[in-house]
C-alpha positions, 0 to 999 in steps of 0.5 A: 525531491520525491523519488519519481520511480517510487511515485510511479509505483504507488500510483500504479498500485492505486490504479491496479486496485481501482481496476480490480475493484471495477471488475469485482463490482461488475454488475453483470457478474464477476466475469474474468477476474478469477482468471486474470485479475485474482490477487492483483488488488491484494498484491497492490496493497502489499506494494503499498506497505513496502513503499510506505516503509521505504518512503517513511525512512526517506522522509525521516532521514531527510527531515527527522521529527519528534514522536508527536510531530511524526504522528501529527504529520501522519494523521494530518495526511491520512485522517481528513480523507479517511473521514470523507471516505468513511462518511461517503461509505455510510451514505452509500450504504444508506442510498443502496438500502444496505445494512448500516453497521452498528454504532461501535462498528462505526466508531471502530472504523473512525478509530482505524481499528477495522479489518476485513470481515470473513478474511481477517480477525478483527476488532470491528469489520470494515464497511462493506461500502469501503472495505479497502480502508482496512489497510489504513488501520494496519498503516496507522499501527505501523506509524504508531510503533515507528513513532515509539522507536524514534530516539537514540536507540531507534535502530535497536528498537526497530530490530526488536520490532522486526524480530517480534513481528517474525515471532508473532507469525505462528500465533497468527495461525493459532487458535489464539488468533481470534477477535481483538487478539487476532487483529493484534497478531495480524497488524504485528505480523504484517508489520514485517512487510513494512519493515522490509521496505524500511530496511531496503532504504536503510541498507541501500548502500550495502547492495544494489541490482541492475535493471534486468535483475530488478525486473526479474524480481518484480516479475516473480511477485505475482507468482508468489502471491498465487502460492497457497502456503495455508488456507488463509487468504491474507497469508502474512508468510506468503507476503513476507516472501513476496516482500523479500523477493521484491527487495532488488526491484525496490532497491533499483527503483530508488535510483541511487548510485551503485554501492555495496554488493551486487544482487546478480540475476542468477541468485534469483533463478533457483528460488524462482524455479522452486516457486514454479515447481510449487505453483505447478503442483497446485490445482488453483491456476489454469495451465494458461495462467500458470504459463503467463505468471511463470513467464512474466519475469522473462517477458519483462526483461525482454520488453526492457531489452527491446526498448533499448534496442529500439532506442526507446529507453529515454522515452520510457524513463520520461513517461515513468517520471512524468506519470509518477508526478501525477499518479503518486500525488493522487494515489491515496485519494484514489484509494480512499474514494473509489470503492463507494462510487463503484459500490453505488454505481454497481447497484444503480447501473446494470449496463457495463458501459453506463457503470463505467461511464458514470463511476470513473469520472466521478472517482476522478472528480472526487479524487481531484477535490480530496487532494487539491481542495480538502487536503490543502484546506486542512493543512492550512487550518492546522498550520494557522492553529499552530501559529496561533498557539505559538503567538499565545505562548508566554513571553518571547518564547512564542515569538521565537517559535513562530519565527523559526516555524516560518 
């Protein structure tokens, strides 16, 4: 059974990315995004990384797989829709008269070796018409390394991986971090964020947090993402701090029994005040934005308190669960398909109303088709191929494997 709070978070993150890009691709200018939505898209991607680590650990704990089975499972989930997203991106580049990437850039994108041009060192740049797919090259790296750890000494191997990801952090900022080396240091350092998610579930019985501590933790995250620890936009150190501060929130969202040591609210107050002081002394936010982000943790707790006072808590939980069932299912399809549609609509429609009226329904239809048509078709195809292979195996071995599979 899926964790519906986590599914709700995954779906919400996909919607945030969609809304952010709607504003970013605004045909009449960037509008208010720098004041109200700056960083929200990246925050959502980091949430995806943490969630991925949690969900993979949950899945593997319940249904352990061999190395090859794990990779096949991940490829089957990611690759069919990724291919559609990339092809769609190329078509959009063509119809909008944009520059078509080189042959090797196209190959690199299909091999999940891309990263954002001008923001990250890369082997090949992501397509301008579907740039969010850069994160999938990172995800696939996480999966490959995780698959290699599967076995008797997995816990030790993952601990070494986490240590290496931390040790690689200084190299990410060094002169060595260029081109392919830069991409390698990037995926290694960002894997620490994924591993924090993995460890949240791994050590779930050693700590817990109540709802107010969890909401306070979540409310601090946008403030952390607006820190400027370096001149690099995608700063792994900043997002490592982001992931660490999110631990109480994600532990609560697991909705598991309270076990181990409680993370109390006052544990977070001093780190929060330090963050407020640092952000206040940075010249990057308007005073209004600073007040909004600094006050968000208290606002979230107040909303939770009012829901209880007005006896709306149960309705809120039902809403989260019901919405999570839908949003979680379509989150990946939304992520893969939305940007090419917005890219094309921003080119052809200069009216904001028409831009939204055309793009959003198109995204909804494509998302529905990817998840409810393409994904089942591909899954059934490979399932039949596997069954056929087993039948052709010599002797009773093939029959026995087929019986076990069914």
